[in-house]
C-alpha positions in Angstrom: 153.7 31.0 122.1 156.1 33.9 122.1 157.3 35.9 119.1 161.0 36.0 118.2 162.1 39.4 116.7 165.7 39.8 115.5 167.1 43.3 115.4 169.9 43.6 112.8 171.7 45.9 110.5 174.0 45.9 107.5 176.7 48.0 109.1 177.8 48.4 112.7 177.1 51.6 114.7 173.5 52.1 113.6 172.1 51.8 117.1 170.5 48.4 116.9 171.6 47.4 120.4 170.1 50.7 121.8 166.9 49.9 119.9 166.8 46.4 121.2 167.2 47.6 124.8 164.6 50.4 124.3 162.1 48.2 122.6 162.5 45.5 125.2 161.9 48.0 127.9 158.9 49.5 126.2 157.3 46.1 125.7 158.0 45.2 129.4 156.5 48.5 130.6 153.4 47.6 128.6 153.0 44.5 130.7 154.7 41.9 128.5 157.2 39.4 129.5 160.3 40.0 127.4 163.6 38.2 126.9 166.5 40.1 125.3 169.2 37.8 123.9 172.6 39.2 123.0 173.6 37.4 119.8 176.9 39.2 119.3 179.4 36.6 120.4 182.7 38.2 121.5 181.4 41.8 121.3 178.4 41.6 123.6 177.2 44.8 125.1 173.5 44.6 125.4 174.0 44.3 129.2 175.5 47.8 129.2 172.6 49.2 127.2 170.1 47.7 129.6 172.0 49.0 132.7 172.8 45.4 133.7 176.6 45.3 133.3 177.9 41.9 134.2 174.6 40.9 135.7 174.4 37.7 133.7 176.7 34.9 134.9 175.6 32.4 132.3 175.2 32.8 128.6 173.2 31.2 125.8 175.9 28.6 125.1 175.5 27.3 128.6 171.7 26.8 128.0 172.3 25.1 124.7 174.9 22.8 126.1 172.6 21.8 129.0 174.8 23.2 131.7 172.1 25.5 133.0 168.3 25.7 132.4 167.0 28.8 130.6 165.2 30.1 133.7 168.4 30.1 135.7 170.6 31.5 133.0 168.6 34.7 132.4 169.1 37.8 134.5 166.0 39.8 135.5 166.3 43.6 135.1 166.8 45.3 138.5 164.0 47.9 138.0 161.9 46.9 135.0 159.5 44.1 135.8 159.1 41.5 133.1 162.4 42.3 131.3 165.2 39.6 131.2 168.6 39.3 129.6 170.4 36.3 128.2 173.9 37.3 127.2 176.3 35.9 124.5 179.4 34.0 125.2 182.8 35.5 124.7 183.6 32.6 122.4 181.7 29.7 121.1 182.8 26.2 122.3 184.2 23.8 119.7 181.2 21.5 120.1 178.6 24.3 119.6 175.7 22.7 117.6 175.2 25.8 115.5 171.7 26.8 114.2 170.1 23.6 115.4 171.1 24.4 119.0 170.0 28.0 118.7 166.6 26.9 117.3 166.2 24.7 120.4 167.0 27.6 122.6 164.4 29.8 120.9 161.8 27.1 121.2 162.3 27.1 124.9 162.2 30.9 125.0 158.9 31.0 123.1 157.3 28.9 125.7 158.4 31.2 128.6 158.2 34.7 127.1 155.8 36.8 125.0 158.6 38.5 123.1 162.1 37.4 122.5 164.3 40.1 121.0 167.6 38.9 119.5 170.3 41.6 119.1 172.2 40.4 116.0 175.8 41.2 115.1 176.1 43.5 112.1 176.8 42.2 108.7 176.0 38.9 107.0 178.4 36.5 108.6 177.9 33.4 110.8 176.7 35.4 113.7 174.0 37.0 111.6 172.9 33.7 110.2 172.7 32.3 113.8 170.6 35.2 115.0 168.1 35.1 112.2 167.8 31.3 111.8 164.4 31.0 113.6 163.1 34.5 113.8 159.4 35.4 113.2 160.0 39.0 112.4 163.0 41.3 111.7 163.8 44.9 112.4 166.6 46.1 110.2 168.2 49.4 111.4 170.1 51.8 109.2 171.3 55.4 109.4 170.6 57.9 106.7 173.8 57.7 104.6 173.4 55.8 101.3 175.9 53.1 102.1 174.1 52.1 105.3 170.8 52.0 103.4 172.2 49.9 100.6 173.6 47.4 103.2 170.3 47.3 105.0 168.6 46.4 101.7 171.1 43.6 101.3 170.2 42.3 104.7 166.5 42.4 103.8 167.3 40.3 100.7 168.8 37.7 103.0 165.5 37.2 104.9 163.2 35.8 102.2 161.4 33.5 104.7 160.2 36.3 106.9 156.8 37.8 106.0 157.3 40.9 108.3 160.4 43.0 108.1 160.7 46.6 109.4 163.4 48.8 108.0 164.0 51.6 110.5 166.0 54.6 109.5 167.7 56.5 112.3 168.9 60.0 111.9 172.2 61.1 113.6 171.5 64.9 113.6 170.5 66.4 116.9 166.8 67.1 117.1 165.8 64.8 114.2 163.5 61.8 114.5 163.4 58.2 113.4 161.1 56.7 110.9 160.0 53.3 109.6 160.5 53.6 105.9 159.7 50.0 104.8 157.5 47.4 106.2 156.8 44.0 104.7 153.8 42.3 106.1 151.2 43.6 108.6 151.8 43.5 112.3 150.0 46.4 113.8 150.9 45.8 117.4 154.7 45.7 116.8 154.4 48.7 114.4 152.8 50.7 117.2 155.5 49.7 119.7 158.3 50.6 117.3 156.6 53.9 116.4 156.1 54.8 120.0 159.6 53.7 120.9 161.1 55.8 118.1 159.2 59.0 119.2 159.8 58.7 122.9 162.8 56.7 123.8 165.0 57.8 120.9 164.5 61.5 121.7 166.4 60.8 124.9 168.9 58.4 123.5 170.0 60.3 120.5 172.3 58.6 118.0 175.7 60.1 117.5 178.2 59.8 114.7 180.8 57.0 115.2 
């Protein structure tokens, strides 16, 4: 049974999509089978982060509606074995079943992948609630300014059912590093992946001010 991890933030521009792509790549390079789901309806760009621009022809609403099975809807990464993308639709159809449909999708994904990473839209709106509705763990990404940290704390407060939440603070100054400043629960394996990812990947993909 796979593990669903949602990557979210209080504000936009914190680098959560970059973290999703980098963490998914790191896990795949460790030999895990990983599905990255873009949960940002209308503003999807996880495909760009993964270097898979327009590679996915179907989206998660197609799977939920039964128009396409999950295995055909996902797009394999062209160079990283074990890494797959399921993108978001530009708009949700009027008959979209909401959280119930997304839970069904994640149930399918758990059966096929070891890790399912959901890139959530920023904020606390309907897209956020959809992305977090059936997650096992959460990574909340913030930058170092006080307003971003306050909003990230608000996001954490909206996840009372999750035993494990990682709050990752990213620094925007050149040459600085990232750190995990809060962890609720104990999941040593994902902590190691996040720590390694922060030290190696984020040194190359440095966050920049918006």
